[in-house]
C-alpha positions as CSV (number, residue, x, y, z in Angstrom):
1,M,4.3,63.4,-156.5
2,K,1.7,65.6,-157.1
3,I,1.8,68.8,-154.8
4,I,-2.1,70.2,-155.0
5,V,-3.7,72.2,-152.8
6,I,-7.3,71.7,-152.5
7,A,-8.4,75.6,-153.2
8,A,-12.2,76.9,-152.4
9,L,-12.9,79.6,-155.7
10,F,-16.2,80.9,-156.4
11,A,-18.9,78.2,-157.1
12,C,-16.9,75.3,-156.5
13,A,-16.5,75.7,-152.3
14,T,-14.8,73.3,-150.7
15,A,-16.0,73.1,-146.8
16,M,-15.3,74.9,-143.5
17,P,-16.6,73.1,-141.0
18,K,-19.6,74.8,-138.8
19,R,-20.2,78.1,-141.3
20,M,-22.9,79.0,-142.7
21,V,-23.3,79.8,-146.2
22,L,-26.1,80.8,-149.1
23,P,-27.3,77.6,-151.0
24,R,-25.9,77.5,-155.0
25,L,-28.9,78.7,-155.9
26,P,-30.8,81.3,-158.3
27,A,-30.1,85.4,-157.6
28,S,-34.2,85.3,-157.8
29,V,-34.9,81.8,-155.6
30,I,-32.5,84.1,-153.0
31,M,-35.0,87.1,-153.5
32,S,-38.0,85.1,-152.5
33,G,-37.1,83.9,-149.5
34,K,-37.5,80.3,-150.5
35,Y,-33.6,79.1,-148.9
36,Q,-31.7,78.6,-146.3
37,L,-28.1,78.9,-145.0
38,I,-26.8,75.8,-144.7
39,P,-23.0,74.2,-143.1
40,E,-20.9,74.1,-145.7
41,D,-19.0,70.8,-144.5
42,K,-21.8,68.7,-146.8
43,I,-23.0,65.8,-147.1
44,V,-22.8,64.3,-150.9
45,G,-22.6,59.9,-150.2
46,G,-21.8,58.2,-153.4
47,A,-18.6,56.0,-153.8
48,V,-14.6,56.1,-155.3
49,V,-14.5,54.9,-158.9
50,A,-12.2,52.3,-160.0
51,P,-9.5,55.2,-161.2
52,N,-9.9,55.8,-164.7
53,S,-13.0,54.4,-165.4
54,L,-14.8,57.7,-166.4
55,P,-12.5,59.0,-169.3
56,F,-14.0,62.0,-170.2
57,Q,-14.3,62.9,-166.5
58,V,-11.2,66.2,-166.4
59,S,-10.7,67.9,-163.9
60,L,-10.5,71.8,-163.9
61,Q,-7.9,73.6,-162.0
62,R,-6.7,77.2,-161.3
63,R,-3.3,78.6,-160.5
64,S,-2.4,80.9,-157.6
65,G,-0.3,83.4,-157.6
66,T,2.9,81.7,-156.6
67,G,2.1,78.9,-159.3
68,V,0.5,76.3,-157.6
69,Y,-3.2,74.6,-159.4
70,S,-5.2,73.9,-157.0
71,Q,-8.9,72.0,-158.4
72,S,-11.4,73.9,-159.1
73,C,-14.5,72.3,-161.0
74,G,-15.7,69.3,-163.3
75,G,-15.8,68.9,-166.9
76,S,-16.0,66.6,-169.6
77,I,-13.9,66.0,-172.7
78,L,-16.4,66.6,-175.9
79,D,-13.3,66.6,-178.2
80,E,-9.4,66.8,-178.1
81,N,-9.6,70.4,-178.7
82,V,-12.6,71.2,-176.6
83,I,-14.2,70.7,-172.9
84,I,-17.6,70.6,-171.9
85,D,-18.5,72.8,-168.5
86,A,-21.0,75.2,-167.1
87,A,-21.0,78.8,-167.8
88,H,-21.6,79.6,-163.8
89,R,-17.7,78.3,-163.1
90,S,-16.2,80.1,-166.4
91,D,-15.7,83.2,-164.0
92,A,-11.3,82.9,-163.8
93,N,-9.3,84.4,-166.1
94,A,-8.2,81.5,-169.1
95,A,-4.8,82.4,-168.2
96,T,-5.2,80.4,-164.6
97,L,-6.9,77.7,-166.1
98,R,-5.6,74.4,-167.1
99,I,-7.4,70.9,-167.4
100,V,-6.2,67.3,-166.4
101,A,-7.4,64.5,-168.3
102,G,-6.4,61.1,-167.4
103,E,-7.3,62.2,-163.2
104,H,-8.1,60.2,-160.4
105,S,-5.9,61.3,-157.7
106,L,-5.2,64.4,-157.3
107,S,-2.6,63.9,-155.3
108,V,-0.3,61.2,-156.7
109,D,1.0,61.3,-160.7
110,S,-0.2,58.7,-161.9
111,G,1.5,58.7,-165.6
112,L,-1.5,58.7,-167.0
113,E,-2.7,62.3,-167.1
114,Q,-2.1,65.2,-169.8
115,N,-2.0,68.6,-168.5
116,R,-3.4,71.5,-171.0
117,N,-4.2,75.2,-170.1
118,V,-6.7,76.9,-171.7
119,V,-6.4,79.2,-174.1
120,S,-10.6,80.9,-174.3
121,Y,-14.2,79.7,-173.4
122,T,-17.2,80.7,-174.7
123,M,-20.1,80.9,-172.7
124,H,-23.2,81.0,-173.9
125,E,-24.9,84.1,-175.1
126,N,-28.0,84.1,-173.1
127,Y,-26.1,82.9,-169.6
128,D,-28.5,84.4,-166.8
129,A,-26.7,84.6,-163.3
130,Q,-30.1,84.9,-161.9
131,T,-32.3,82.4,-162.9
132,F,-28.7,79.9,-164.2
133,E,-31.0,80.2,-167.8
134,N,-28.4,78.5,-170.5
135,D,-25.8,77.8,-168.3
136,I,-23.4,76.2,-170.1
137,A,-19.6,76.7,-171.7
138,L,-17.5,75.5,-174.0
139,I,-13.6,75.3,-172.7
140,F,-10.6,75.4,-175.7
141,L,-6.9,73.9,-175.0
142,D,-4.5,74.7,-176.4
143,A,-3.5,71.9,-178.2
144,P,-5.0,68.6,-178.9
145,L,-5.8,66.4,-176.1
146,D,-3.8,62.4,-177.1
147,L,-7.3,60.5,-177.4
148,S,-6.1,57.3,-178.3
149,V,-5.7,56.1,-174.8
150,P,-8.2,54.6,-172.8
151,S,-7.7,57.2,-170.4
152,A,-8.8,60.1,-172.0
153,Q,-11.8,59.7,-174.4
154,P,-15.0,61.4,-175.8
155,V,-18.4,61.6,-174.1
156,L,-21.3,61.0,-176.7
157,L,-24.0,63.2,-176.3
158,P,-27.5,62.4,-176.1
159,P,-28.9,62.1,-179.7
160,P,-31.7,65.3,-181.0
161,T,-34.9,63.4,-180.3
162,S,-34.1,63.1,-176.7
163,E,-35.1,67.2,-175.5
164,L,-37.3,65.5,-173.4
165,D,-36.7,64.4,-170.3
166,P,-35.6,61.2,-168.8
167,P,-38.9,59.5,-167.6
168,A,-38.6,60.0,-163.5
169,G,-37.2,57.5,-161.5
170,T,-34.5,56.7,-164.7
171,M,-31.3,56.8,-162.9
172,V,-28.5,58.6,-163.6
173,T,-25.0,59.6,-162.3
174,V,-22.9,61.9,-161.6
175,S,-19.1,62.5,-160.8
176,G,-16.5,64.2,-159.4
177,W,-14.2,65.6,-156.6
178,G,-16.4,67.8,-154.8
179,T,-16.7,66.6,-151.4
180,T,-17.9,63.5,-149.4
181,S,-18.8,64.3,-145.3
182,S,-19.1,66.4,-142.5
183,G,-17.0,68.4,-141.6
184,G,-14.7,67.3,-145.3
185,S,-13.6,68.0,-147.7
186,I,-13.3,68.3,-151.2
187,S,-12.2,64.7,-152.2
188,D,-8.8,63.5,-153.9
189,L,-9.6,61.1,-155.9
190,L,-12.9,60.7,-158.1
191,R,-16.3,59.6,-156.8
192,S,-19.4,58.6,-158.3
193,V,-23.3,58.9,-156.8
194,D,-26.5,57.2,-158.6
195,V,-29.2,59.8,-158.0
196,P,-33.1,58.8,-159.8
197,V,-34.4,61.6,-162.3
198,V,-37.2,63.8,-161.0
199,T,-40.0,65.9,-163.1
200,D,-39.4,69.3,-163.4
201,A,-43.4,69.6,-162.1
202,D,-41.7,68.3,-158.8
203,C,-38.0,70.2,-158.9
204,D,-40.4,73.7,-159.7
205,V,-42.4,72.9,-156.2
206,A,-39.4,71.9,-154.3
207,Y,-37.5,75.7,-155.6
208,G,-41.1,77.6,-155.0
209,G,-42.0,78.0,-158.7
210,T,-45.2,79.1,-160.2
211,A,-46.5,79.4,-162.7
212,S,-46.3,82.4,-163.6
213,R,-42.6,82.6,-162.8
214,P,-41.0,79.1,-163.0
215,Q,-38.1,78.1,-161.4
216,I,-37.4,75.2,-162.8
217,L,-37.0,75.9,-166.8
218,P,-37.4,73.3,-169.9
219,S,-32.9,73.7,-170.4
220,M,-33.4,71.9,-166.8
221,L,-33.1,69.0,-165.7
222,C,-33.5,67.7,-162.5
223,A,-31.9,65.1,-159.8
224,G,-32.1,63.4,-156.7
225,D,-34.1,61.8,-154.0
226,I,-36.3,64.3,-153.1
227,S,-37.4,62.0,-149.5
228,N,-34.5,61.4,-147.9
229,G,-31.8,63.4,-149.3
230,G,-28.4,62.0,-148.9
231,I,-27.6,61.4,-152.4
232,D,-26.4,64.5,-155.0
233,S,-23.4,66.6,-156.1
234,C,-22.2,69.5,-154.9
235,Q,-20.2,72.6,-155.9
236,G,-16.4,71.1,-155.8
237,D,-18.7,69.6,-158.9
238,S,-19.7,72.7,-160.4
239,G,-19.7,72.0,-164.5
240,G,-19.1,68.3,-164.3
241,P,-21.0,65.7,-166.2
242,L,-24.8,63.7,-165.2
243,F,-24.3,60.4,-167.3
244,T,-25.4,57.5,-168.0
245,G,-24.0,54.4,-169.0
246,S,-20.4,54.2,-167.7
247,G,-16.5,54.1,-169.9
248,A,-16.2,55.0,-173.1
249,T,-19.8,54.4,-174.1
250,A,-21.3,57.1,-171.3
251,V,-23.8,59.5,-172.5
252,Q,-24.0,63.6,-170.5
253,H,-27.0,63.9,-170.3
254,G,-26.3,67.1,-167.6
255,I,-24.2,69.9,-166.4
256,V,-24.1,69.6,-162.9
257,S,-25.2,73.4,-162.1
258,W,-27.1,74.6,-158.9
259,G,-29.5,73.6,-155.7
260,Q,-30.3,74.0,-152.5
261,G,-27.0,72.7,-150.4
262,C,-25.8,69.3,-151.0
263,A,-28.0,66.2,-150.9
264,L,-30.9,67.7,-148.4
265,A,-34.4,65.7,-148.7
266,G,-36.5,67.7,-150.8
267,Y,-34.1,69.5,-152.4
268,P,-33.1,67.3,-156.2
269,G,-30.0,69.0,-158.1
270,V,-30.8,70.7,-160.6
271,Y,-28.6,70.5,-163.9
272,T,-28.6,72.3,-167.2
273,Q,-30.3,69.4,-170.0
274,V,-27.5,69.0,-172.6
275,S,-29.8,67.9,-175.0
276,Y,-31.5,70.9,-174.7
277,F,-28.0,73.1,-176.4
278,L,-27.2,70.6,-178.9
279,D,-27.8,72.9,-181.8
280,W,-25.9,75.5,-179.8
281,I,-23.2,73.4,-179.2
282,A,-22.3,72.2,-182.7
283,T,-22.5,76.1,-183.7
284,N,-20.1,77.0,-181.1
285,R,-17.6,73.8,-181.3
286,G,-15.1,75.2,-184.1
């Protein structure tokens, strides 16, 4: 039996009912004043996935001073030695981090889990914490994952010809162990939700961008239900995948990056667009 303490971390917070917090937004948006304080007890929607049906998804966990590992964020298997993640969540000492592949329940050990320590991570050299531009990082493991098993498989990257955003309305899926219900906490079980792609132009308007100072940059991808809200990734999902397909044939199009709260109508989630960084990934994966 596992003992996992679900902890709140920078950029990957759990819920504290009725506490109002700043949204996960670039500093430039917050400075513009176009935001609202949000309750930490957010609603994400979606459903629990079949165990190990998303074999590329990993749990990124952090070790406390007492030696206990707790769920922090998500990530995806790029190959047996490398995890693809967001730069904004690479804030901890690598020596305190581990990834768990083959994870489904954070509290129950299925025997399929593969634990690997983090040796180092490479953030994009031009990552901008003010705008969240270039929000991508690679995490390097201390030992190779066994990718010969169905429970741990690399995610596929989009082809170079798909650098443009998927068409508006395209349904994509985001997964993670993030907050799921009002007054709730990080999910014990891996969940996913389907969200429609939103155009960069509509997303930019939502976040107060202008022609001279856009908030949504070409390297970003937006997805969510602008009209009704209720479905979204959330802070506990940071660094995790936005993808099409399923299982070993899934293609990752985005990395959970930022947004106004979680699942709020009028504010789609914003993701790092993976296809924009294919050359960077190839150069830095080793």
